[in-house]
C-alpha positions in Angstrom: -68.5 -6.1 -37.0 -67.8 -3.1 -38.9 -71.0 -1.5 -38.2 -70.5 -2.0 -34.7 -67.0 -0.5 -35.0 -68.8 2.7 -36.8 -71.4 3.1 -34.5 -68.8 3.2 -31.8 -66.6 5.7 -33.6 -68.8 8.5 -35.4 -65.4 9.6 -36.9 -65.4 6.5 -39.0 -68.7 7.7 -40.4 -67.3 10.6 -41.8 -64.5 9.2 -43.3 -64.9 8.7 -47.4 -65.7 5.5 -48.6 -64.5 4.8 -52.1 -65.6 1.8 -54.4 -62.6 -0.6 -54.7 -61.8 0.7 -58.1 -61.9 4.2 -57.1 -59.2 5.0 -54.7 -56.3 3.6 -57.0 -57.9 5.7 -60.3 -58.0 8.8 -57.9 -54.4 8.0 -56.7 -53.3 7.5 -60.3 -54.7 10.7 -61.6 -53.4 12.5 -58.6 -50.2 11.2 -59.1 -50.4 11.9 -63.4 -51.4 15.8 -62.4 -48.4 16.3 -59.9 -45.9 14.9 -62.3 -47.4 17.0 -65.3 -47.2 20.2 -63.2 -43.7 19.2 -61.7 -42.1 18.8 -65.5 -43.8 22.4 -66.4 -42.8 24.2 -63.3 -39.1 23.1 -64.3 -39.5 24.1 -67.9 -40.9 27.4 -66.8 -38.0 28.2 -64.2 -35.6 27.2 -67.2 -37.3 29.6 -69.4 -37.2 32.3 -66.7 -33.5 31.7 -66.3 -32.8 31.7 -70.0 -31.3 34.7 -71.2 -33.0 35.3 -74.5 -34.6 38.4 -75.8 -38.1 38.9 -73.6 -40.4 38.8 -76.5 -39.4 35.3 -77.3 -39.7 34.3 -73.6 -42.9 35.6 -73.6 -43.9 34.0 -76.5 -42.4 30.5 -75.4 -44.1 30.8 -71.8 -47.3 31.3 -73.4 -47.0 28.3 -75.5 -46.0 26.3 -72.4 -48.7 27.6 -70.4 -51.1 26.1 -73.0 -49.2 23.1 -73.4 -49.3 22.6 -69.8 -53.2 22.8 -70.0 -54.0 20.8 -72.7 -51.8 18.2 -70.9 -53.7 18.6 -67.5 -57.3 18.4 -69.3 -58.0 14.9 -69.6 -56.5 14.1 -65.9 -58.7 16.8 -64.7 -61.8 15.4 -66.5 -61.0 12.1 -65.1 -60.9 13.6 -61.7 -64.5 15.2 -62.4 -65.7 11.9 -63.4 -64.4 10.1 -60.4 -65.8 13.0 -58.2 -69.2 12.5 -59.8 -69.3 8.9 -59.8 -68.4 8.9 -55.7 -70.9 11.6 -55.1 -73.5 9.4 -56.7 -72.9 6.4 -55.1 -72.8 8.4 -51.6 -76.6 9.8 -52.8 -77.5 6.4 -53.4 -76.1 5.0 -50.1 -78.0 7.6 -48.1 -81.4 6.9 -50.1 -80.8 3.4 -48.7 -80.4 4.1 -45.0 
């Protein structure tokens, strides 16, 4: 029945189909990145509003940006891994048809 439904609606053929475990993993990684970004955005804003010396603010901003990048990196890598896996699966499916 699913094949009939997709043939009747070509838009469904274009919709991404993820393996059962991939969609939750994508959502988790994206949610973690959003939380990390929100946290560092709030920290940057606090730093901008701080009335301390500009040289100290610049140093702290650099440290904050470095920490942000380091915290994001494993999650960005996970997204890249999931993307590679999804791409491989799509290519494999296309070779079967």
